[in-house]
C-alpha positions as YAML, in Angstrom:
chain: A
units: angstrom
residues:
- id: 1
  name: UNK
  ca: [-22.98, 32.68, 23.79]
- id: 2
  name: UNK
  ca: [-20.22, 30.34, 22.71]
- id: 3
  name: UNK
  ca: [-16.64, 31.22, 23.48]
- id: 4
  name: UNK
  ca: [-13.62, 31.09, 21.39]
- id: 5
  name: UNK
  ca: [-11.03, 28.39, 21.89]
- id: 6
  name: UNK
  ca: [-9.06, 29.29, 25.04]
- id: 7
  name: UNK
  ca: [-5.15, 29.23, 25.02]
- id: 8
  name: UNK
  ca: [-5.23, 26.95, 27.60]
- id: 9
  name: UNK
  ca: [-7.35, 24.26, 25.89]
- id: 10
  name: UNK
  ca: [-5.84, 20.88, 26.75]
- id: 11
  name: UNK
  ca: [-7.31, 19.23, 23.68]
- id: 12
  name: UNK
  ca: [-5.94, 21.96, 21.22]
- id: 13
  name: UNK
  ca: [-2.55, 21.61, 23.18]
- id: 14
  name: UNK
  ca: [-2.52, 17.88, 22.53]
- id: 15
  name: UNK
  ca: [-3.21, 18.26, 18.99]
- id: 16
  name: UNK
  ca: [-0.55, 20.64, 18.26]
- id: 17
  name: UNK
  ca: [2.05, 18.47, 20.31]
- id: 18
  name: UNK
  ca: [1.12, 15.45, 17.90]
- id: 19
  name: UNK
  ca: [1.55, 17.66, 14.82]
- id: 20
  name: UNK
  ca: [4.78, 18.86, 15.91]
- id: 21
  name: UNK
  ca: [6.11, 15.36, 16.64]
- id: 22
  name: UNK
  ca: [5.17, 13.81, 13.16]
- id: 23
  name: UNK
  ca: [6.51, 17.08, 11.19]
- id: 24
  name: UNK
  ca: [10.00, 17.08, 13.19]
- id: 25
  name: UNK
  ca: [11.67, 14.35, 11.16]
- id: 26
  name: UNK
  ca: [10.21, 15.70, 7.83]
- id: 27
  name: UNK
  ca: [12.49, 17.89, 5.66]
- id: 28
  name: UNK
  ca: [10.88, 20.39, 3.34]
- id: 29
  name: UNK
  ca: [10.75, 19.76, -0.50]
- id: 30
  name: UNK
  ca: [11.61, 16.10, 0.03]
- id: 31
  name: UNK
  ca: [9.15, 13.12, -0.87]
- id: 32
  name: UNK
  ca: [8.00, 11.50, 2.20]
- id: 33
  name: UNK
  ca: [9.19, 7.92, 2.92]
- id: 34
  name: UNK
  ca: [6.46, 5.04, 3.16]
- id: 35
  name: UNK
  ca: [7.02, 5.34, 7.09]
- id: 36
  name: UNK
  ca: [6.55, 8.86, 7.16]
- id: 37
  name: UNK
  ca: [3.26, 8.71, 5.17]
- id: 38
  name: UNK
  ca: [2.05, 5.95, 7.81]
- id: 39
  name: UNK
  ca: [2.89, 8.32, 10.59]
- id: 40
  name: UNK
  ca: [1.03, 11.23, 9.09]
- id: 41
  name: UNK
  ca: [-2.30, 9.09, 8.59]
- id: 42
  name: UNK
  ca: [-1.92, 7.78, 12.20]
- id: 43
  name: UNK
  ca: [-1.54, 11.45, 13.26]
- id: 44
  name: UNK
  ca: [-4.68, 12.36, 11.40]
- id: 45
  name: UNK
  ca: [-6.63, 9.74, 12.92]
- id: 46
  name: UNK
  ca: [-5.55, 10.69, 16.30]
- id: 47
  name: UNK
  ca: [-6.49, 14.31, 15.58]
- id: 48
  name: UNK
  ca: [-9.95, 13.17, 14.68]
- id: 49
  name: UNK
  ca: [-10.13, 11.08, 17.85]
- id: 50
  name: UNK
  ca: [-9.15, 14.29, 19.82]
- id: 51
  name: UNK
  ca: [-11.72, 16.40, 18.12]
- id: 52
  name: UNK
  ca: [-14.70, 14.13, 19.30]
- id: 53
  name: UNK
  ca: [-13.48, 14.97, 22.87]
- id: 54
  name: UNK
  ca: [-15.42, 18.40, 22.32]
- id: 55
  name: UNK
  ca: [-18.64, 16.79, 21.58]
- id: 56
  name: UNK
  ca: [-20.51, 17.60, 24.90]
- id: 57
  name: UNK
  ca: [-19.42, 21.36, 24.64]
- id: 58
  name: UNK
  ca: [-19.17, 22.27, 21.02]
- id: 59
  name: UNK
  ca: [-21.86, 22.53, 18.11]
- id: 60
  name: UNK
  ca: [-21.84, 19.50, 15.54]
- id: 61
  name: UNK
  ca: [-21.31, 21.99, 12.66]
- id: 62
  name: UNK
  ca: [-17.98, 23.34, 14.12]
- id: 63
  name: UNK
  ca: [-16.73, 20.06, 14.52]
- id: 64
  name: UNK
  ca: [-17.57, 18.87, 11.06]
- id: 65
  name: UNK
  ca: [-15.63, 21.93, 9.60]
- id: 66
  name: UNK
  ca: [-12.38, 20.80, 11.36]
- id: 67
  name: UNK
  ca: [-12.96, 17.11, 10.66]
- id: 68
  name: UNK
  ca: [-13.52, 17.96, 7.15]
- id: 69
  name: UNK
  ca: [-10.01, 19.64, 6.90]
- id: 70
  name: UNK
  ca: [-8.36, 16.58, 8.68]
- id: 71
  name: UNK
  ca: [-10.00, 14.27, 6.30]
- id: 72
  name: UNK
  ca: [-8.90, 16.01, 3.25]
- id: 73
  name: UNK
  ca: [-5.16, 15.98, 4.54]
- id: 74
  name: UNK
  ca: [-5.61, 12.34, 5.00]
- id: 75
  name: UNK
  ca: [-6.89, 11.74, 1.48]
- id: 76
  name: UNK
  ca: [-3.88, 13.36, 0.05]
- id: 77
  name: UNK
  ca: [-1.94, 10.63, 1.44]
- id: 78
  name: UNK
  ca: [-4.46, 7.60, 0.82]
- id: 79
  name: UNK
  ca: [-4.63, 7.42, -2.99]
- id: 80
  name: UNK
  ca: [-3.02, 3.96, -3.06]
- id: 81
  name: UNK
  ca: [-4.60, 2.60, 0.05]
- id: 82
  name: UNK
  ca: [-7.83, 1.06, -1.32]
- id: 83
  name: UNK
  ca: [-5.86, -0.63, -4.30]
- id: 84
  name: UNK
  ca: [-3.30, -1.93, -1.82]
- id: 85
  name: UNK
  ca: [-5.43, -3.12, 1.00]
- id: 86
  name: UNK
  ca: [-7.72, -4.90, -1.60]
- id: 87
  name: UNK
  ca: [-5.03, -6.64, -3.06]
- id: 88
  name: UNK
  ca: [-3.22, -7.51, 0.26]
- id: 89
  name: UNK
  ca: [-6.41, -9.00, 1.40]
- id: 90
  name: UNK
  ca: [-6.88, -10.79, -1.64]
- id: 91
  name: UNK
  ca: [-3.36, -12.19, -1.37]
- id: 92
  name: UNK
  ca: [-4.15, -13.32, 2.41]
- id: 93
  name: UNK
  ca: [-7.64, -14.88, 1.33]
- id: 94
  name: UNK
  ca: [-5.97, -16.68, -1.35]
- id: 95
  name: UNK
  ca: [-3.29, -18.26, 0.87]
- id: 96
  name: UNK
  ca: [-6.13, -19.59, 2.95]
- id: 97
  name: UNK
  ca: [-7.54, -21.68, 0.11]
- id: 98
  name: UNK
  ca: [-5.84, -24.79, -0.76]
- id: 99
  name: UNK
  ca: [-3.38, -25.01, -3.65]
- id: 100
  name: UNK
  ca: [-5.93, -25.92, -6.29]
- id: 101
  name: UNK
  ca: [-8.20, -22.74, -5.52]
- id: 102
  name: UNK
  ca: [-5.03, -20.68, -5.39]
- id: 103
  name: UNK
  ca: [-4.54, -21.30, -9.16]
- id: 104
  name: UNK
  ca: [-8.23, -20.76, -9.94]
- id: 105
  name: UNK
  ca: [-7.74, -17.38, -8.26]
- id: 106
  name: UNK
  ca: [-4.55, -16.18, -9.93]
- id: 107
  name: UNK
  ca: [-6.34, -14.08, -12.74]
- id: 108
  name: UNK
  ca: [-8.08, -12.18, -9.93]
- id: 109
  name: UNK
  ca: [-4.62, -11.54, -8.09]
- id: 110
  name: UNK
  ca: [-3.23, -10.37, -11.58]
- id: 111
  name: UNK
  ca: [-6.13, -7.96, -12.15]
- id: 112
  name: UNK
  ca: [-5.72, -6.36, -8.75]
- id: 113
  name: UNK
  ca: [-1.83, -6.08, -8.93]
- id: 114
  name: UNK
  ca: [-2.33, -3.87, -11.95]
- id: 115
  name: UNK
  ca: [-4.36, -1.25, -10.21]
- id: 116
  name: UNK
  ca: [-1.60, -1.16, -7.26]
- id: 117
  name: UNK
  ca: [1.14, -0.70, -9.79]
- id: 118
  name: UNK
  ca: [-0.65, 2.22, -11.53]
- id: 119
  name: UNK
  ca: [-1.27, 4.41, -8.21]
- id: 120
  name: UNK
  ca: [0.04, 7.88, -7.90]
- id: 121
  name: UNK
  ca: [3.55, 8.58, -6.50]
- id: 122
  name: UNK
  ca: [4.17, 9.78, -2.87]
- id: 123
  name: UNK
  ca: [3.40, 13.63, -2.70]
- id: 124
  name: UNK
  ca: [5.97, 16.16, -1.45]
- id: 125
  name: UNK
  ca: [6.71, 16.78, 2.25]
- id: 126
  name: UNK
  ca: [5.88, 20.57, 1.85]
- id: 127
  name: UNK
  ca: [2.26, 19.75, 1.42]
- id: 128
  name: UNK
  ca: [1.89, 17.98, 4.62]
- id: 129
  name: UNK
  ca: [3.34, 20.78, 6.61]
- id: 130
  name: UNK
  ca: [1.21, 23.26, 4.69]
- id: 131
  name: UNK
  ca: [-1.81, 21.03, 5.47]
- id: 132
  name: UNK
  ca: [-1.24, 20.59, 9.10]
- id: 133
  name: UNK
  ca: [-0.77, 24.22, 9.50]
- id: 134
  name: UNK
  ca: [-4.02, 25.07, 7.67]
- id: 135
  name: UNK
  ca: [-5.99, 22.56, 9.60]
- id: 136
  name: UNK
  ca: [-4.72, 23.83, 12.98]
- id: 137
  name: UNK
  ca: [-5.62, 27.20, 12.10]
- id: 138
  name: UNK
  ca: [-9.37, 26.17, 10.87]
- id: 139
  name: UNK
  ca: [-9.32, 24.37, 14.23]
- id: 140
  name: UNK
  ca: [-8.82, 27.35, 16.22]
- id: 141
  name: UNK
  ca: [-11.01, 29.63, 14.11]
- id: 142
  name: UNK
  ca: [-14.23, 27.15, 14.06]
- id: 143
  name: UNK
  ca: [-14.24, 25.49, 17.52]
- id: 144
  name: UNK
  ca: [-16.41, 27.66, 19.67]
- id: 145
  name: UNK
  ca: [-17.22, 26.28, 23.31]
- id: 146
  name: UNK
  ca: [-20.44, 26.33, 25.32]
- id: 147
  name: UNK
  ca: [-18.21, 25.28, 28.39]
- id: 148
  name: UNK
  ca: [-14.63, 24.48, 29.31]
- id: 149
  name: UNK
  ca: [-13.56, 21.08, 27.49]
- id: 150
  name: UNK
  ca: [-13.06, 18.13, 29.73]
- id: 151
  name: UNK
  ca: [-11.13, 15.00, 28.91]
- id: 152
  name: UNK
  ca: [-13.25, 12.91, 31.19]
- id: 153
  name: UNK
  ca: [-16.87, 14.07, 29.48]
- id: 154
  name: UNK
  ca: [-15.22, 13.72, 26.08]
- id: 155
  name: UNK
  ca: [-14.10, 10.31, 26.60]
- id: 156
  name: UNK
  ca: [-17.40, 9.24, 28.46]
- id: 157
  name: UNK
  ca: [-19.19, 10.65, 25.26]
- id: 158
  name: UNK
  ca: [-17.23, 8.44, 22.97]
- id: 159
  name: UNK
  ca: [-17.83, 5.36, 24.94]
- id: 160
  name: UNK
  ca: [-21.60, 5.86, 25.12]
- id: 161
  name: UNK
  ca: [-22.03, 6.42, 21.55]
- id: 162
  name: UNK
  ca: [-19.67, 3.49, 20.52]
- id: 163
  name: UNK
  ca: [-21.66, 1.38, 23.02]
- id: 164
  name: UNK
  ca: [-24.96, 2.52, 21.25]
- id: 165
  name: UNK
  ca: [-23.66, 1.73, 17.80]
- id: 166
  name: UNK
  ca: [-22.32, -1.63, 18.77]
- id: 167
  name: UNK
  ca: [-25.63, -2.85, 20.10]
- id: 168
  name: UNK
  ca: [-27.48, -1.25, 17.03]
- id: 169
  name: UNK
  ca: [-25.26, -3.19, 14.81]
- id: 170
  name: UNK
  ca: [-25.82, -6.26, 16.67]
- id: 171
  name: UNK
  ca: [-29.44, -6.03, 16.82]
- id: 172
  name: UNK
  ca: [-29.87, -4.93, 13.10]
- id: 173
  name: UNK
  ca: [-27.11, -6.83, 11.19]
- id: 174
  name: UNK
  ca: [-26.48, -3.72, 9.07]
- id: 175
  name: UNK
  ca: [-23.17, -3.53, 7.36]
- id: 176
  name: UNK
  ca: [-23.23, 0.16, 7.48]
- id: 177
  name: UNK
  ca: [-23.77, 0.21, 11.24]
- id: 178
  name: UNK
  ca: [-20.61, -1.85, 11.78]
- id: 179
  name: UNK
  ca: [-18.86, 0.64, 9.66]
- id: 180
  name: UNK
  ca: [-19.96, 3.46, 11.89]
- id: 181
  name: UNK
  ca: [-19.42, 1.57, 15.06]
- id: 182
  name: UNK
  ca: [-15.85, 0.93, 13.79]
- id: 183
  name: UNK
  ca: [-15.15, 4.67, 13.58]
- id: 184
  name: UNK
  ca: [-16.25, 5.35, 16.89]
- id: 185
  name: UNK
  ca: [-14.51, 2.33, 18.47]
- id: 186
  name: UNK
  ca: [-11.35, 3.82, 16.86]
- id: 187
  name: UNK
  ca: [-12.13, 7.25, 18.35]
- id: 188
  name: UNK
  ca: [-12.65, 5.79, 21.72]
- id: 189
  name: UNK
  ca: [-9.44, 3.48, 21.42]
- id: 190
  name: UNK
  ca: [-7.18, 6.29, 20.32]
- id: 191
  name: UNK
  ca: [-8.44, 8.65, 23.22]
- id: 192
  name: UNK
  ca: [-7.68, 6.01, 25.78]
- id: 193
  name: UNK
  ca: [-4.17, 5.35, 24.35]
- id: 194
  name: UNK
  ca: [-3.54, 9.14, 24.28]
- id: 195
  name: UNK
  ca: [-5.01, 10.09, 27.76]
- id: 196
  name: UNK
  ca: [-4.56, 7.17, 29.92]
- id: 197
  name: UNK
  ca: [-0.99, 7.34, 31.23]
- id: 198
  name: UNK
  ca: [-0.82, 4.99, 34.35]
- id: 199
  name: UNK
  ca: [-2.84, 2.05, 33.26]
- id: 200
  name: UNK
  ca: [-4.08, -0.37, 35.91]
- id: 201
  name: UNK
  ca: [-3.91, -4.19, 34.78]
- id: 202
  name: UNK
  ca: [-7.54, -4.46, 34.05]
- id: 203
  name: UNK
  ca: [-7.37, -1.13, 31.95]
- id: 204
  name: UNK
  ca: [-4.63, -2.75, 29.81]
- id: 205
  name: UNK
  ca: [-6.47, -5.92, 29.42]
- id: 206
  name: UNK
  ca: [-9.69, -3.91, 28.32]
- id: 207
  name: UNK
  ca: [-7.48, -1.68, 25.79]
- id: 208
  name: UNK
  ca: [-6.07, -4.82, 24.26]
- id: 209
  name: UNK
  ca: [-9.60, -6.24, 23.94]
- id: 210
  name: UNK
  ca: [-10.66, -3.07, 22.53]
- id: 211
  name: UNK
  ca: [-7.76, -3.17, 19.98]
- id: 212
  name: UNK
  ca: [-8.78, -6.60, 18.91]
- id: 213
  name: UNK
  ca: [-12.45, -5.19, 18.26]
- id: 214
  name: UNK
  ca: [-10.92, -2.46, 16.41]
- id: 215
  name: UNK
  ca: [-8.79, -4.89, 14.03]
- id: 216
  name: UNK
  ca: [-11.93, -7.04, 13.59]
- id: 217
  name: UNK
  ca: [-14.08, -4.14, 12.44]
- id: 218
  name: UNK
  ca: [-11.47, -3.01, 10.11]
- id: 219
  name: UNK
  ca: [-11.15, -6.25, 8.57]
- id: 220
  name: UNK
  ca: [-14.85, -6.48, 8.20]
- id: 221
  name: UNK
  ca: [-14.78, -2.85, 6.45]
- id: 222
  name: UNK
  ca: [-11.84, -4.05, 4.25]
- id: 223
  name: UNK
  ca: [-13.79, -7.24, 3.20]
- id: 224
  name: UNK
  ca: [-17.02, -5.14, 2.34]
- id: 225
  name: UNK
  ca: [-14.74, -2.64, 0.12]
- id: 226
  name: UNK
  ca: [-13.22, -5.62, -1.66]
- id: 227
  name: UNK
  ca: [-16.85, -7.30, -2.04]
- id: 228
  name: UNK
  ca: [-18.25, -4.05, -3.74]
- id: 229
  name: UNK
  ca: [-15.09, -3.88, -5.74]
- id: 230
  name: UNK
  ca: [-15.54, -7.59, -6.94]
- id: 231
  name: UNK
  ca: [-19.32, -7.21, -7.62]
- id: 232
  name: UNK
  ca: [-18.45, -4.18, -9.90]
- id: 233
  name: UNK
  ca: [-15.76, -6.23, -11.60]
- id: 234
  name: UNK
  ca: [-18.29, -9.00, -12.29]
- id: 235
  name: UNK
  ca: [-20.71, -6.51, -13.91]
- id: 236
  name: UNK
  ca: [-18.00, -5.15, -16.12]
- id: 237
  name: UNK
  ca: [-14.60, -6.63, -16.94]
- id: 238
  name: UNK
  ca: [-15.33, -10.16, -15.84]
- id: 239
  name: UNK
  ca: [-18.11, -10.74, -18.42]
- id: 240
  name: UNK
  ca: [-15.32, -10.86, -21.09]
- id: 241
  name: UNK
  ca: [-12.91, -13.16, -19.14]
- id: 242
  name: UNK
  ca: [-14.35, -16.53, -18.10]
- id: 243
  name: UNK
  ca: [-11.24, -17.24, -15.79]
- id: 244
  name: UNK
  ca: [-11.60, -13.76, -14.06]
- id: 245
  name: UNK
  ca: [-15.49, -14.27, -13.67]
- id: 246
  name: UNK
  ca: [-15.01, -17.73, -11.98]
- id: 247
  name: UNK
  ca: [-12.16, -16.39, -9.60]
- id: 248
  name: UNK
  ca: [-14.62, -13.29, -8.86]
- id: 249
  name: UNK
  ca: [-17.57, -15.55, -8.17]
- id: 250
  name: UNK
  ca: [-15.58, -17.83, -6.03]
- id: 251
  name: UNK
  ca: [-14.27, -15.02, -3.90]
- id: 252
  name: UNK
  ca: [-17.28, -13.12, -3.40]
- id: 253
  name: UNK
  ca: [-18.95, -16.43, -2.11]
- id: 254
  name: UNK
  ca: [-16.01, -17.08, 0.38]
- id: 255
  name: UNK
  ca: [-16.07, -13.35, 1.49]
- id: 256
  name: UNK
  ca: [-19.86, -13.58, 2.60]
- id: 257
  name: UNK
  ca: [-18.62, -16.37, 4.97]
- id: 258
  name: UNK
  ca: [-15.75, -14.43, 6.08]
- id: 259
  name: UNK
  ca: [-18.18, -11.53, 6.90]
- id: 260
  name: UNK
  ca: [-20.39, -13.65, 8.85]
- id: 261
  name: UNK
  ca: [-17.52, -14.75, 10.95]
- id: 262
  name: UNK
  ca: [-16.29, -11.30, 11.36]
- id: 263
  name: UNK
  ca: [-19.71, -10.22, 12.85]
- id: 264
  name: UNK
  ca: [-19.69, -13.02, 15.25]
- id: 265
  name: UNK
  ca: [-16.55, -12.24, 16.65]
- id: 266
  name: UNK
  ca: [-17.42, -8.50, 16.94]
- id: 267
  name: UNK
  ca: [-20.54, -9.39, 18.72]
- id: 268
  name: UNK
  ca: [-18.62, -11.44, 21.29]
- id: 269
  name: UNK
  ca: [-16.41, -8.32, 21.92]
- id: 270
  name: UNK
  ca: [-19.35, -6.11, 21.99]
- id: 271
  name: UNK
  ca: [-20.71, -7.94, 24.84]
- id: 272
  name: UNK
  ca: [-17.36, -8.11, 26.72]
- id: 273
  name: UNK
  ca: [-16.57, -4.50, 26.28]
- id: 274
  name: UNK
  ca: [-19.84, -2.48, 26.64]
- id: 275
  name: UNK
  ca: [-21.80, -4.36, 29.17]
- id: 276
  name: UNK
  ca: [-21.55, -1.13, 31.31]
- id: 277
  name: UNK
  ca: [-23.50, 2.01, 30.88]
- id: 278
  name: UNK
  ca: [-20.40, 4.17, 31.56]
- id: 279
  name: UNK
  ca: [-16.86, 4.23, 30.52]
- id: 280
  name: UNK
  ca: [-15.19, 1.65, 32.44]
- id: 281
  name: UNK
  ca: [-11.44, 3.11, 32.23]
- id: 282
  name: UNK
  ca: [-10.93, 6.22, 34.40]
- id: 283
  name: UNK
  ca: [-8.32, 8.76, 33.76]
...
């Protein structure tokens, strides 16, 4: 029979500690600053990573319920992210072109800039406080354990799952598998950063390489999002604007090459980071 969450549960204690830290500087009924919104989003990512530590001792359905609450809170503060990320990536990629091509891409930059300017305002601080209280309540209510949670077992689970997805992605070349791998690499990375305190030199080196992989997989994901957005644009608005269509086609072609290079970099890091069958970083 599954047992309710014990008061001594170290995973839940760590979650509460991180929530208290992010809420401490936030005043009631005052709009959040951009830095505070960033901290809230980082906190939700770390909560999702902590939640995965229950995997060896908790049902998937219970974890999904809590994860859904965390994602709902994160989404409340991410309305502008996709538009901003696409525009920022487009700017970076435009700078990588020579000056002649930059001029050709200006209609595309102008189009995406409009979407960034039209995004919603920052929500009130009271919402985030209520949101965190609610998700912690759901966390305590939903998580039922088959055994005592263990940081080591949870960390090993995350490593093995990230490793499997990495090799699956490498063998299939499927974009979606790279996206799923990105999620579990981030879980594993955040877990290491939160749990491993006295890092040995080789552990620091390993974690830095894992950070590089996380960044590369993140860039790849954002390029895929931009690629889908550009393809929708080419199917709709760009058909009535030859300059926009030309810029869109140029960028889609270049994105495909950038994605290929991303995959090569990721595959090199897969081999470097996941050659062992068990988690190489010890608590």
